NUKEKOL-760553 format. One record per residue (C-alpha): residue number from 1; residue in three letters; y, x, z. Coordinates in nm, 2 decimals. Layout:
# NUKEKOL-760553
<seq:NUM, type:Ala, north:Y, east:X, up:Z>
...
This chain:
# NUKEKOL-760553
<seq:1, type:Met, north:0.00, east:0.00, up:0.00>
<seq:2, type:Lys, north:0.23, east:0.30, up:0.01>
<seq:3, type:Asn, north:0.31, east:0.26, up:-0.36>
<seq:4, type:Ile, north:0.43, east:-0.09, up:-0.30>
<seq:5, type:Asp, north:0.67, east:0.03, up:-0.02>
<seq:6, type:Lys, north:0.81, east:0.28, up:-0.27>
<seq:7, type:Ile, north:0.86, east:0.01, up:-0.53>
<seq:8, type:Asn, north:1.04, east:-0.22, up:-0.28>
<seq:9, type:Asn, north:1.29, east:0.06, up:-0.21>
<seq:10, type:Ile, north:1.37, east:0.16, up:-0.57>
<seq:11, type:Thr, north:1.72, east:0.09, up:-0.71>
<seq:12, type:Ile, north:1.80, east:-0.05, up:-1.06>
<seq:13, type:Asp, north:1.94, east:0.29, up:-1.16>
<seq:14, type:Asp, north:1.62, east:0.46, up:-1.05>
<seq:15, type:Leu, north:1.41, east:0.21, up:-1.25>
<seq:16, type:Asn, north:1.63, east:0.26, up:-1.56>
<seq:17, type:Gln, north:1.59, east:0.64, up:-1.53>
<seq:18, type:Ile, north:1.21, east:0.61, up:-1.50>
<seq:19, type:Ile, north:1.19, east:0.39, up:-1.80>
<seq:20, type:Glu, north:1.42, east:0.62, up:-2.01>
<seq:21, type:Glu, north:1.21, east:0.92, up:-1.91>
<seq:22, type:Lys, north:0.88, east:0.74, up:-2.01>
<seq:23, type:Val, north:1.02, east:0.63, up:-2.34>
<seq:24, type:Val, north:1.13, east:0.98, up:-2.43>
<seq:25, type:Glu, north:0.79, east:1.11, up:-2.31>
<seq:26, type:Leu, north:0.61, east:0.86, up:-2.53>
<seq:27, type:Leu, north:0.83, east:0.87, up:-2.84>
<seq:28, type:Gly, north:0.97, east:1.22, up:-2.82>
<seq:29, type:Asp, north:1.33, east:1.33, up:-2.84>
<seq:30, type:Pro, north:1.48, east:1.22, up:-3.17>
<seq:31, type:Asp, north:1.73, east:1.51, up:-3.15>
<seq:32, type:Ser, north:1.46, east:1.78, up:-3.10>
<seq:33, type:Gly, north:1.50, east:2.06, up:-3.36>
<seq:34, type:Leu, north:1.85, east:1.96, up:-3.47>
<seq:35, type:His, north:2.11, east:2.24, up:-3.49>
<seq:36, type:Leu, north:2.39, east:2.26, up:-3.24>
<seq:37, type:Asp, north:2.70, east:2.44, up:-3.35>
<seq:38, type:Glu, north:2.86, east:2.70, up:-3.13>
<seq:39, type:Glu, north:3.17, east:2.49, up:-3.05>
<seq:40, type:Phe, north:2.95, east:2.21, up:-2.92>
<seq:41, type:Lys, north:2.74, east:2.45, up:-2.70>
<seq:42, type:Val, north:3.06, east:2.59, up:-2.55>
<seq:43, type:Glu, north:3.19, east:2.25, up:-2.46>
<seq:44, type:Leu, north:2.85, east:2.13, up:-2.32>
<seq:45, type:Glu, north:2.84, east:2.44, up:-2.10>
<seq:46, type:Arg, north:3.19, east:2.37, up:-1.98>
<seq:47, type:Arg, north:3.11, east:2.01, up:-1.89>
<seq:48, type:Leu, north:2.79, east:2.11, up:-1.71>
<seq:49, type:Lys, north:2.98, east:2.36, up:-1.49>
<seq:50, type:Asn, north:3.23, east:2.08, up:-1.40>
<seq:51, type:Pro, north:3.03, east:1.76, up:-1.39>
<seq:52, type:Ser, north:3.23, east:1.44, up:-1.37>
<seq:53, type:Lys, north:3.16, east:1.14, up:-1.15>
<seq:54, type:Lys, north:2.92, east:0.90, up:-1.31>
<seq:55, type:Ile, north:3.02, east:0.54, up:-1.35>
<seq:56, type:Ser, north:2.82, east:0.23, up:-1.43>
<seq:57, type:His, north:2.81, east:0.06, up:-1.76>
<seq:58, type:Ala, north:2.99, east:-0.24, up:-1.60>
<seq:59, type:Glu, north:3.27, east:-0.01, up:-1.47>
<seq:60, type:Ala, north:3.31, east:0.16, up:-1.81>
<seq:61, type:Leu, north:3.35, east:-0.19, up:-1.97>
<seq:62, type:Lys, north:3.62, east:-0.28, up:-1.71>
<seq:63, type:Arg, north:3.81, east:0.04, up:-1.77>
<seq:64, type:Phe, north:3.78, east:0.08, up:-2.14>
<seq:65, type:Ala, north:3.70, east:-0.25, up:-2.30>
């Protein structure tokens, strides 16, 4: 019954993450093998060093829609 206890405590965000990971695991990464230009790599590294606060889809719609 320990698995049921874990399921009872899971958040919607956790569930979404698990589903996304499983889909990628089953179908593969559609971007795998694509070339990244140097400018994109530099920008990605910059953003990873300074991560921004995550907001929900609903919050993004409120702010930007």
